[in-house]
N, CA, C and O of each residue as an XYZ file, in Angstrom:
616
protein
N      52.130     34.476     18.052
C      51.096     34.088     17.117
C      51.115     32.573     16.979
O      52.160     31.968     16.740
N      49.934     31.972     17.136
C      49.837     30.515     17.107
C      49.981     29.988     15.689
O      50.749     29.055     15.454
N      49.252     30.571     14.736
C      49.336     30.126     13.355
C      50.325     31.002     12.616
O      50.274     32.228     12.720
N      51.210     30.393     11.882
C      52.234     31.165     11.177
C      51.726     31.778      9.892
O      52.261     32.780      9.419
N      50.685     31.172      9.322
C      50.158     31.760      8.088
C      48.670     31.465      7.976
O      48.144     30.543      8.599
N      48.021     32.270      7.172
C      46.589     32.065      6.945
C      46.359     30.772      6.176
O      45.308     30.145      6.307
N      47.344     30.372      5.370
C      47.246     29.122      4.604
C      47.167     27.917      5.528
O      46.403     26.989      5.264
N      47.940     27.913      6.603
C      47.910     26.821      7.572
C      46.534     26.732      8.234
O      45.991     25.644      8.421
N      45.985     27.889      8.582
C      44.669     27.942      9.233
C      43.601     27.371      8.301
O      42.760     26.583      8.731
N      43.632     27.761      7.042
C      42.680     27.254      6.070
C      42.838     25.752      5.892
O      41.842     25.032      5.832
N      44.062     25.272      5.806
C      44.332     23.847      5.663
C      43.801     23.076      6.872
O      43.248     21.987      6.721
N      43.965     23.628      8.046
C      43.488     22.996      9.272
C      41.971     22.800      9.230
O      41.480     21.709      9.517
N      41.224     23.855      8.872
C      39.769     23.763      8.863
C      39.263     22.872      7.734
O      38.248     22.196      7.897
N      39.933     22.857      6.621
C      39.553     21.944      5.536
C      39.707     20.497      6.003
O      38.860     19.654      5.709
N      40.785     20.213      6.727
C      41.014     18.857      7.242
C      39.940     18.467      8.259
O      39.467     17.330      8.254
N      39.559     19.388      9.116
C      38.516     19.111     10.118
C      37.188     18.827      9.424
O      36.519     17.847      9.751
N      36.802     19.666      8.479
C      35.543     19.460      7.767
C      35.560     18.178      6.950
O      34.539     17.497      6.851
N      36.686     17.843      6.370
C      36.805     16.613      5.585
C      36.623     15.383      6.466
O      36.100     14.366      6.012
N      37.052     15.470      7.724
C      36.895     14.320      8.616
C      35.463     14.184      9.121
O      35.033     13.082      9.465
N      34.715     15.292      9.172
C      33.335     15.260      9.644
C      32.375     14.900      8.519
O      31.393     14.198      8.761
N      32.624     15.350      7.316
C      31.700     15.187      6.194
C      31.310     13.737      5.928
O      30.123     13.481      5.726
N      32.235     12.763      5.913
C      31.819     11.394      5.642
C      30.830     10.860      6.672
O      29.973     10.042      6.337
N      30.938     11.310      7.913
C      30.021     10.809      8.931
C      28.622     11.378      8.760
O      27.649     10.759      9.190
N      28.501     12.554      8.136
C      27.198     13.154      7.934
C      26.562     12.683      6.637
O      25.359     12.424      6.592
N      27.361     12.569      5.583
C      26.853     12.114      4.296
C      26.838     10.593      4.295
O      27.751      9.961      4.826
N      25.813     10.009      3.706
C      25.749      8.561      3.593
C      25.519      7.857      4.910
O      25.995      6.738      5.102
N      24.796      8.489      5.824
C      24.511      7.823      7.092
C      23.002      7.634      7.236
O      22.205      8.282      6.557
N      22.641      6.739      8.129
C      21.239      6.409      8.333
C      20.979      6.248      9.826
O      21.843      5.772     10.562
N      19.790      6.644     10.273
C      19.396      6.487     11.675
C      18.765      5.107     11.846
O      17.855      4.744     11.101
N      19.242      4.344     12.814
C      18.682      3.030     13.109
C      18.273      2.958     14.576
O      18.938      3.536     15.436
N      17.181      2.251     14.867
C      16.803      2.061     16.273
C      17.730      1.035     16.914
O      18.017     -0.008     16.327
N      18.191      1.338     18.114
C      19.068      0.435     18.855
C      18.591      0.370     20.307
O      17.962      1.312     20.789
N      18.879     -0.723     21.005
C      18.493     -0.801     22.415
C      19.238      0.242     23.249
O      20.422      0.496     23.033
N      18.526      0.838     24.204
C      19.118      1.790     25.147
C      19.960      1.037     26.179
O      21.003      1.520     26.621
N      19.491     -0.147     26.552
C      20.174     -1.011     27.517
C      20.015     -2.450     27.034
O      19.271     -2.707     26.087
N      20.696     -3.372     27.665
C      20.619     -4.776     27.273
C      19.181     -5.279     27.397
O      18.518     -5.057     28.410
N      18.711     -5.961     26.346
C      17.376     -6.573     26.354
C      17.602     -8.081     26.278
O      18.236     -8.577     25.346
N      17.084     -8.796     27.258
C      17.306    -10.237     27.353
C      16.245    -11.023     26.587
O      15.145    -10.520     26.361
N      16.570    -12.262     26.183
C      15.605    -13.089     25.449
C      14.295    -13.234     26.225
O      14.291    -13.429     27.440
N      13.190    -13.133     25.495
C      11.875    -13.279     26.098
C      11.252    -11.976     26.548
O      10.055    -11.938     26.833
N      12.034    -10.901     26.621
C      11.488     -9.609     27.046
C      10.887     -8.866     25.860
O      11.407     -8.908     24.745
N       9.778     -8.186     26.132
C       9.118     -7.401     25.098
C       9.861     -6.084     24.900
O      10.353     -5.489     25.859
N       9.937     -5.639     23.661
C      10.621     -4.393     23.323
C       9.589     -3.266     23.315
O       8.568     -3.353     22.632
N       9.862     -2.219     24.073
C       8.974     -1.057     24.131
C       9.687      0.149     23.531
O      10.892      0.116     23.282
N       8.930      1.198     23.308
C       9.508      2.432     22.778
C      10.541      3.032     23.714
O      11.490      3.671     23.261
N      10.366      2.832     25.036
C      11.317      3.371     26.012
C      12.641      2.612     25.990
O      13.655      3.134     26.453
N      12.648      1.387     25.459
C      13.877      0.589     25.384
C      14.779      1.026     24.230
O      15.932      0.601     24.155
N      14.269      1.870     23.333
C      14.987      2.170     22.093
C      15.424      3.624     22.008
O      14.764      4.526     22.525
N      16.563      3.828     21.337
C      17.033      5.152     20.961
C      17.452      5.073     19.501
O      17.578      3.984     18.942
N      17.663      6.214     18.895
C      18.140      6.269     17.504
C      19.632      6.541     17.511
O      20.126      7.330     18.316
N      20.348      5.882     16.608
C      21.778      6.098     16.484
C      22.148      6.103     15.006
O      21.565      5.371     14.206
N      23.110      6.925     14.659
C      23.532      7.074     13.270
C      24.597      6.029     12.918
O      25.548      5.802     13.666
N      24.398      5.391     11.733
C      25.328      4.381     11.223
C      25.613      4.680      9.758
O      24.831      5.369      9.104
N      26.723      4.171      9.238
C      26.972      4.317      7.795
C      25.841      3.652      7.009
O      25.308      2.623      7.423
N      25.488      4.241      5.894
C      24.386      3.727      5.088
C      24.611      2.286      4.649
O      23.652      1.535      4.472
N      25.844      1.902      4.475
C      26.142      0.537      4.036
C      25.750     -0.513      5.081
O      25.634     -1.694      4.753
N      25.546     -0.096      6.327
C      25.159     -1.033      7.386
C      23.885     -1.772      7.019
O      23.798     -2.990      7.178
N      22.903     -1.038      6.530
C      21.623     -1.647      6.194
C      21.717     -2.480      4.920
O      20.907     -3.383      4.709
N      22.699     -2.181      4.070
C      22.883     -2.943      2.845
C      23.669     -4.230      3.099
O      23.456     -5.232      2.417
N      24.571     -4.205      4.072
C      25.417     -5.364      4.353
C      24.787     -6.350      5.333
O      25.055     -7.549      5.269
N      23.957     -5.849      6.229
C      23.405     -6.696      7.276
C      21.887     -6.621      7.259
O      21.318     -5.587      6.911
N      21.236     -7.702      7.627
C      19.777     -7.724      7.723
C      19.379     -7.192      9.092
O      19.189     -7.955     10.040
N      19.254     -5.862      9.182
C      18.897     -5.227     10.451
C      17.578     -4.467     10.290
O      17.196     -4.082      9.185
N      16.903     -4.265     11.404
C      15.634     -3.550     11.392
C      15.927     -2.053     11.324
O      16.722     -1.523     12.100
N      15.264     -1.381     10.374
C      15.564      0.030     10.128
C      14.515      0.987     10.673
O      14.731      2.199     10.673
N      13.381      0.465     11.137
C      12.308      1.335     11.596
C      11.880      0.948     13.009
O      11.633     -0.222     13.301
N      11.799      1.932     13.860
C      11.419      1.732     15.273
C      10.076      1.003     15.392
O       9.913      0.150     16.264
N       9.119      1.333     14.525
C       7.785      0.732     14.611
C       7.806     -0.774     14.358
O       6.895     -1.484     14.786
N       8.833     -1.266     13.670
C       8.961     -2.706     13.437
C       9.437     -3.442     14.686
O       9.296     -4.662     14.765
N       9.993     -2.733     15.654
C      10.521     -3.355     16.863
C       9.569     -3.314     18.052
O       9.512     -4.258     18.841
N       8.827     -2.225     18.177
C       7.960     -2.050     19.346
C       6.903     -3.152     19.369
O       6.202     -3.370     18.381
N       6.796     -3.840     20.495
C       5.840     -4.929     20.654
C       6.407     -6.298     20.342
O       5.774     -7.312     20.638
N       7.596     -6.345     19.745
C       8.236     -7.624     19.443
C       8.907     -8.167     20.704
O       9.045     -7.461     21.703
N       9.318     -9.424     20.641
C       9.986    -10.072     21.761
C      11.393    -10.468     21.302
O      11.573    -10.983     20.199
N      12.380    -10.223     22.158
C      13.764    -10.579     21.833
C      13.927    -12.095     21.845
O      13.527    -12.759     22.802
N      14.509    -12.638     20.792
C      14.800    -14.066     20.725
C      16.188    -14.370     21.286
O      16.480    -15.500     21.679
N      17.037    -13.340     21.317
C      18.386    -13.459     21.879
C      18.754    -12.127     22.519
O      18.018    -11.149     22.387
N      19.873    -12.084     23.202
C      20.286    -10.871     23.892
C      20.587     -9.767     22.886
O      21.352     -9.964     21.941
N      19.975     -8.597     23.102
C      20.208     -7.429     22.251
C      21.061     -6.449     23.037
O      20.704     -6.043     24.142
N      22.188     -6.078     22.459
C      23.149     -5.225     23.151
C      22.894     -3.749     22.883
O      22.471     -3.374     21.789
N      23.153     -2.909     23.889
C      22.912     -1.471     23.721
C      23.790     -0.867     22.631
O      24.970     -1.194     22.507
N      23.182      0.027     21.840
C      23.928      0.742     20.811
C      24.192     -0.042     19.549
O      24.810      0.483     18.623
N      23.744     -1.285     19.480
C      23.973     -2.124     18.296
C      22.685     -2.270     17.489
O      21.607     -2.389     18.072
N      22.779     -2.264     16.154
C      21.575     -2.480     15.334
C      20.960     -3.845     15.661
O      21.670     -4.773     16.048
N      19.654     -3.962     15.506
C      18.950     -5.193     15.841
C      18.768     -6.043     14.583
O      18.094     -5.618     13.644
N      19.364     -7.242     14.556
C      19.177     -8.133     13.402
C      17.715     -8.564     13.272
O      17.013     -8.714     14.273
N      17.270     -8.759     12.047
C      15.892     -9.149     11.777
C      15.550    -10.462     12.479
O      14.447    -10.615     13.003
N      16.484    -11.405     12.492
C      16.197    -12.715     13.075
C      16.367    -12.753     14.597
O      16.243    -13.822     15.195
N      16.645    -11.621     15.234
C      16.836    -11.585     16.685
C      15.555    -11.270     17.440
O      15.547    -11.276     18.671
N      14.468    -10.992     16.719
C      13.193    -10.674     17.351
C      12.077    -11.480     16.690
O      12.209    -11.941     15.556
N      10.982    -11.638     17.420
C       9.823    -12.336     16.865
C       8.557    -11.763     17.492
O       8.609    -11.033     18.482
N       7.437    -12.105     16.902
C       6.171    -11.665     17.466
C       5.908    -12.440     18.747
O       6.401    -13.554     18.920
N       5.141    -11.856     19.630
C       4.809    -12.513     20.881
C       3.871    -13.679     20.587
O       2.854    -13.507     19.916
N       4.213    -14.865     21.088
C       3.369    -16.026     20.844
C       2.202    -16.042     21.820
O       2.357    -15.782     23.013
N       1.045    -16.351     21.284
C      -0.155    -16.487     22.110
C      -0.510    -17.947     22.319
O      -1.102    -18.313     23.334
N      -0.146    -18.775     21.355
C      -0.380    -20.209     21.475
C       0.952    -20.923     21.300
O       1.737    -20.584     20.414
N       1.200    -21.906     22.142
C       2.457    -22.639     22.092
C       2.218    -24.098     21.718
O       1.213    -24.699     22.098
N       3.145    -24.642     20.980
C       3.077    -26.039     20.559
C       2.900    -26.942     21.772
O       3.586    -26.788     22.782
N       1.969    -27.888     21.659
C       1.723    -28.841     22.733
C       0.640    -28.402     23.712
O       0.130    -29.223     24.475
N       0.285    -27.121     23.702
C      -0.759    -26.625     24.604
C      -2.145    -27.013     24.093
O      -2.330    -27.330     22.918
N      -3.105    -26.980     25.006
C      -4.505    -27.151     24.636
C      -5.036    -25.790     24.209
O      -4.672    -24.771     24.795
N      -5.876    -25.766     23.216
C      -6.438    -24.511     22.745
C      -7.875    -24.663     22.323
O      -8.450    -25.748     22.409
N      -8.458    -23.558     21.862
C      -9.829    -23.570     21.366
C      -9.833    -23.176     19.900
O      -9.292    -22.140     19.514
N     -10.448    -24.019     19.100
C     -10.620    -23.739     17.680
C     -12.060    -23.313     17.469
O     -12.994    -23.986     17.905
N     -12.226    -22.186     16.794
C     -13.561    -21.705     16.446
C     -13.706    -21.869     14.939
O     -12.976    -21.266     14.152
N     -14.674    -22.706     14.560
C     -14.951    -22.905     13.141
C     -16.167    -22.054     12.802
O     -17.203    -22.146     13.460
N     -16.034    -21.226     11.773
C     -17.107    -20.305     11.402
C     -17.455    -20.491      9.930
O     -16.591    -20.474      9.053
N     -18.762    -20.669      9.691
C     -19.244    -20.752      8.314
C     -20.672    -20.231      8.253
O     -21.566    -20.808      8.873
N     -20.895    -19.167      7.529
C     -22.206    -18.559      7.289
C     -23.023    -18.407      8.579
O     -24.173    -18.844      8.637
N     -22.453    -17.808      9.581
C     -23.171    -17.542     10.823
C     -23.186    -18.695     11.807
O     -23.664    -18.528     12.930
N     -22.685    -19.851     11.430
C     -22.608    -21.008     12.325
C     -21.237    -21.008     12.989
O     -20.218    -20.910     12.305
N     -21.201    -21.118     14.311
C     -19.952    -21.172     15.060
C     -19.862    -22.502     15.790
O     -20.795    -22.890     16.494
N     -18.765    -23.192     15.630
C     -18.516    -24.432     16.351
C     -17.203    -24.252     17.094
O     -16.196    -23.876     16.494
N     -17.206    -24.517     18.400
C     -16.008    -24.377     19.220
C     -15.587    -25.763     19.675
O     -16.416    -26.539     20.152
N     -14.312    -26.079     19.533
C     -13.818    -27.400     19.932
C     -12.447    -27.301     20.585
O     -11.700    -26.355     20.339
N     -12.127    -28.269     21.405
C     -10.818    -28.361     22.047
C      -9.824    -28.953     21.055
O     -10.122    -29.928     20.366
N      -8.641    -28.350     20.993
C      -7.613    -28.822     20.071
C      -6.255    -28.838     20.769
O      -6.047    -28.178     21.787
N      -5.354    -29.602     20.197
C      -3.955    -29.569     20.617
C      -3.209    -28.727     19.591
O      -3.293    -28.985     18.390
N      -2.484    -27.728     20.061
C      -1.763    -26.828     19.166
C      -0.492    -27.537     18.678
O       0.301    -28.027     19.482
N      -0.309    -27.586     17.355
C       0.846    -28.262     16.762
C       1.975    -27.307     16.393
O       3.105    -27.739     16.168
N       1.674    -26.001     16.328
C       2.680    -24.990     16.003
C       2.466    -23.771     16.889
O       1.328    -23.381     17.150
N       3.545    -23.176     17.347
C       3.444    -21.933     18.112
C       3.159    -20.782     17.156
O       3.557    -20.817     15.991
N       2.464    -19.759     17.659
C       2.179    -18.618     16.802
C       1.655    -17.426     17.568
O       1.180    -17.547     18.698
N       1.752    -16.272     16.933
C       1.256    -15.020     17.484
C       0.046    -14.554     16.706
O      -0.427    -15.248     15.806
N      -0.454    -13.389     17.048
C      -1.642    -12.846     16.395
C      -1.421    -12.781     14.885
O      -0.412    -12.259     14.409
N      -2.390    -13.325     14.144
C      -2.334    -13.283     12.684
C      -1.604    -14.447     12.047
O      -1.688    -14.630     10.832
N      -0.888    -15.240     12.832
C      -0.177    -16.401     12.280
C      -1.157    -17.535     12.012
O      -2.135    -17.711     12.739
N      -0.885    -18.293     10.972
C      -1.652    -19.498     10.710
C      -0.918    -20.664     11.363
O       0.280    -20.851     11.151
N      -1.647    -21.445     12.158
C      -1.055    -22.579     12.867
C      -1.896    -23.820     12.617
O      -3.094    -23.743     12.342
N      -1.237    -24.958     12.721
C      -1.944    -26.239     12.597
C      -2.339    -26.707     13.992
O      -1.587    -26.552     14.954
N      -3.533    -27.280     14.078
C      -4.041    -27.810     15.346
C      -4.693    -29.161     15.076
O      -5.129    -29.446     13.961
N      -4.750    -29.991     16.127
C      -5.376    -31.313     16.010
C      -6.575    -31.379     16.944
O      -6.470    -31.072     18.131
N      -7.718    -31.783     16.392
C      -8.924    -31.973     17.187
C      -8.656    -33.103     18.186
O      -8.237    -34.194     17.799
N      -8.902    -32.835     19.465
C      -8.614    -33.800     20.527
C      -9.457    -35.059     20.373
O      -8.965    -36.159     20.625
N     -10.717    -34.923     19.963
C     -11.626    -36.075     19.871
C     -11.419    -36.892     18.597
O     -11.327    -38.118     18.658
N     -11.343    -36.225     17.442
C     -11.300    -36.948     16.171
C      -9.892    -37.148     15.615
O      -9.680    -38.035     14.788
N      -8.921    -36.334     16.057
C      -7.563    -36.433     15.528
C      -7.367    -35.709     14.206
O      -6.277    -35.755     13.637
N      -8.402    -35.041     13.707
C      -8.319    -34.318     12.434
C      -7.444    -33.077     12.626
O      -7.595    -32.340     13.601
N      -6.532    -32.862     11.683
C      -5.632    -31.696     11.723
C      -6.167    -30.623     10.778
O      -6.441    -30.890      9.607
N      -6.313    -29.403     11.304
C      -6.771    -28.267     10.504
C      -5.839    -27.075     10.745
O      -5.050    -27.064     11.690
N      -5.949    -26.091      9.881
C      -5.159    -24.873     10.007
C      -6.102    -23.714     10.309
O      -7.177    -23.598      9.721
N      -5.675    -22.860     11.239
C      -6.478    -21.698     11.588
C      -5.596    -20.504     11.890
O      -4.378    -20.625     12.028
N      -6.227    -19.358     11.990
C      -5.518    -18.097     12.233
C      -5.656    -17.718     13.711
O      -6.759    -17.722     14.257
N      -4.523    -17.389     14.356
C      -4.518    -17.019     15.763
C      -5.157    -15.644     15.923
O      -4.799    -14.692     15.230
N      -6.114    -15.557     16.854
C      -6.832    -14.318     17.136
C      -6.223    -13.624     18.359
O      -5.419    -14.218     19.078
N      -6.607    -12.377     18.586
C      -6.041    -11.600     19.697
C      -6.343    -12.197     21.064
O      -5.588    -11.980     22.013
N      -7.433    -12.944     21.178
C      -7.776    -13.558     22.460
C      -7.157    -14.942     22.645
O      -7.404    -15.599     23.656
N      -6.355    -15.390     21.679
C      -5.677    -16.688     21.783
C      -6.429    -17.847     21.163
O      -5.905    -18.960     21.110
N      -7.653    -17.614     20.689
C      -8.370    -18.682     20.000
C      -7.833    -18.790     18.571
O      -7.184    -17.878     18.059
N      -8.122    -19.923     17.952
C      -7.711    -20.146     16.573
C      -8.977    -20.181     15.741
O      -9.894    -20.945     16.041
N      -9.041    -19.364     14.700
C     -10.222    -19.249     13.863
C      -9.995    -19.991     12.554
O      -9.032    -19.733     11.833
N     -10.910    -20.924     12.262
C     -10.888    -21.634     10.974
C     -12.164    -21.279     10.238
O     -13.262    -21.422     10.776
N     -12.019    -20.823      9.026
C     -13.176    -20.462      8.217
C     -13.178    -21.305      6.952
O     -12.138    -21.763      6.478
N     -14.371    -21.493      6.428
C     -14.480    -22.261      5.196
C     -14.647    -21.327      4.032
O     -14.758    -21.775      2.891
C-alpha cells in the first residue's frame, strides 16, 4: 500500500489544491507577444497571445491590458515573447514625420485652401501637429488625416 493512512492522502490533496489556488485566484489575462517584435514593426493580432499573470502585475506596472489597444500599434523598442507590453513601448504609426514636406488643408465654411508646409512634429492619425507654411513662414496646428494631409479648421 502506497499511502499508509487516509489522513496522509487527504493532506496530500489539500497541499496540491493550496498550491494551485493562488494561481487561479487573483490573476488576470494580458496580451503578450508570441515571438520577438522588433522596433518599427507593426503589431498584429497574429503576433499576440494571452497569458495569465498575477493581478498585481497591472497595478505595479504600466502595461497594456487589452489586446485591442495593441493591434495596429508600432513597437518603439524590442518586445519579448511572453512578457507584458509596457504602455511606453508602443506608439501609433506615424503618417507625417518632422522635417518632411506635407500638405495642409485649411477648411472654413465650404472653402478649401491647400498649401505646402514643413512638418514640425511627427504624428499619426488624429494627432495634432504643428506645421510651417513654406511661403509665409506662418506656423499653424492641424489634425493628421488618414491620407497623411493635415487639416486646419477655423
